[in-house]
C-alpha positions, 0 to 999 in steps of 0.5 A: 667423468674427469677430475673430481677434486684436488688436494695439497698434502705435506709429506713430513715423515714425522707425521706418521705415528710409527715414525714420529713416536709422539712428535706428530702430536706437536702437529695435530692440526696438520694430521687432523687436516690430512685425515679430514682430506682422507675422509673427503676422498672416501666420500668421493670414491674416485677410481684413481688417485693421481699422486704427484711427488717431488721425490720419485725419480726426477729428470731435468727434461722429462716427467717420470710416471711410475711403471709396472703393475704397482709397488709396495709402500713400506716404512722399512727404511724408517725402521718400521716393519709390518706396514705395507700398502699394495699400490696398484697402478692404473695402467690404461690411464698411465698410457693415456697420460703418456699419449696426450703428453706426446701430442702436446710435446710434453716429455713424459712417460715410464722410461728411466725408473731407477729407484725401486723403493717408493719415496716418502712423497708418496708414502706419507699421504698414502699412509693416511688415505689408504686407511680411510678408503674401504674399496679397491682404487688405483694410483698413478704416481708422477714425478716433477722435473727440471722443466719450466713451471709452464710445462708442469702446468701443461702436464696437469692439463694432459692428466685432465684430458687423459682422465676425460678420454677414459671416463675416469673419476680422478682425485689429484694429490700434490705432495709437497712441503713448503720452505725448509728454512723457517727456523734456526733449528730447522733442517736448513736453518733460517732464511727470511725468504722461507717465510716470504715464500710460504706466505705468498704460496699459501695466499695464491693457493688459498685464493685459487690464484694459480697465476701466482705460482709463476710469480716467484723470483728464482732467488726466493725459490732457491733460498726457501728450499721447498718441494711443493711449488712444481707439484702444486703447479701440475695439480693446478693444471688438472683444474685448468678452465674450471673454478675450484674453490680453494680452502686452507685447512691448516698450516704449521711450521713446528719443525721449521718446515712449512706444512700446508693442507689445501683442498679444491672442490670443482664447481660442476666438474662434469660440465664441458664448459671452460672458463677462459679466466681460469686458463692460467697458462694462456693468461701467463703467455699473454702477460709475457707477450705484453711485457715483451712488447714493452721492450721491443724498441730497446737495443740496436737493430742487431739486438732487436732482430736476435730478440725477435728471432728468439721470441718467435722460435720459443712461441712457435717452435720454428725458425722465423723467416726474414720476411716475418720480421717487421722492423727496419734493418740497415743495409749492412745486415741485408747485403753483407755476409759474415759468421755470427755468434749470438749470446743470450744472457739472463742476470748477466750470466750466459744462458745459451750461445751458438754461432757460425765461424763464417757465413752460411746464409745470404745475409748477416740478418739471416745468419742472426735469425738462424743462430739465435733459433739454434741457441734457443734449443740446440746448445748442449750445455743448457736446456731449451729456453722457455716462454717464462724466461723471455722477458728477462733475457738480454742479447749480444750479437757478435759479427765475425771478421776474417780469420788471420793465421797466427803463430804466437799468442802474443799476437792476441789482445783478449779484449779485442780479438777472438781466438780459433784453434783447429786440429783435424775436425776439432775446433775451439773458438773463444770470443773476446771480452770474456770476464776473467780472461786477460790474455791469449793464454787464457783464451787458449785454455778455454778453446782447448777445453771446448774443442777436446784438443789435448795438450801436445797435439798440433793445432792451428791458431787464428785470430779474428776481430769482432763487431759487438752489439749489445 
C-alpha cells in the first residue's frame, strides 16, 4: 500500500456555490472537473488524504504539518454559516512523515502552528471531496515553505516512504491556483509572464514531465504571482520512481486566475520497482552537475577553488579537504597565509559572504575552502545555498593585506581600501569597491550598522588593502 493517486485542484473561493452566489456557474468546467475528481477518490477509498496547501502556516526554512487531532473546516470567514467539516488527522502518518523527513535532513513537523483557522487552500478542495466520500477518512495537511524546489520534491518522497512504512492507502491532493495575472481586471492585473507560466506549467503537468517544474526563471515565477508550483512539486515527489499518467481535466481563467484540474493514475502502484527515468530529483542533480562541469575552467585559480569548495559543500554537506581538489594552485595560495573573504553572487547581487580578518589556517587555499563552505550555510542573512542555484552563481575572492590603524576617514580610499572598526568584542568590516559607497564615511556607516556599534561609542579604525579575484 502507498500512494494510489494524486490530483491538483484549484482553491478559488468563488467555486463554492455558497460563496460564489451564481458566479461559480461561469467556471462550470472547473467545478465539474473537481466533482469528477471527488468521485474518483470515492471509488479509490483511500485511508488518508494528504492535502498540500500553500496557504496554511508557511515558514522560510520549515515545512509545517497540521498538528492536533484535527480541525473544523468552516466558511464562516466568508459569511457562510452552518457549514462545517470535521477534519480528523492521521496522527501515525503525521509522525512517520516527520520521522522520515528528519532522516533525510528535510525540516518538517508540527512545530510552529499559529493560525487556528483552516485556510481556503484546504477548505475549497475538501468542500467538494467530503461531499462525495461516504466513509470515515483521515487527513494530513502540509504547507509549502521558502525552501528550494528540490526540497519540496524530496518532502514528497518522504510522504511516499512514510505511507509505505505504515501500509496506508493514500491519495495526494495539491491545492493551488496558477497565475493571478491573466487579465487586466484580475486580482493583480495583467502580465505576459502570467500566461507564459500557465502554459509551461500546464504542459509539464499534463505530460507528467516533472523535471519541467524546476525549469522556470525566478522572474517569471515572481511576475506570474502563483501558488501552485511548490504544492505541485511536493505532489510530484510522492510519485517519484513511478509512471503516473497525467490528465488535464480542465483549465479556465474566467476571473483572471488560472484554475487547472489534473489527475494522476499510477501504473501498478503496489509494485516495489522504481523507474530511474521517473526519479526527477536525481535527473535534476545530474543535469546541474553537467552544467557545472561546462564552466569548470572559468575564472582564475582563486575563483575556481571557491567554486569547487561551494559545489562540494552543497552536494556533500561537508567541507572539502584541500587534498580533494584536483586543480592546480599557484605557490602563493599554498605557501602564504592571509585573511580571506569570499562573496557569492547571483544575478549580480550578493547571495552570501563570509570571511576571516586574519589567517586562521595554514594557507590561503585552505582559508578559501573554509570561508566558502561557511558562506554556503552559515551566513545569517541568507538561507543556505541549494543545489539548484549552483549553475547560476559567481564568486569573488578577496585576500586581505595587513591592518593599518588610522585616525581619520580621509585616509580611506573606498575604491581601494577596506575598513574595519572595533569596540570591545564588536567588529564591523567593509570591503572596498561596494556599489554606491563613495568614501570612508559611507564605509563607516555600513561598518557601524553591521557591528552594532552605536554613534558616540569609542571605536578603533583600521584600513587594509585587498587583492580581489573575480
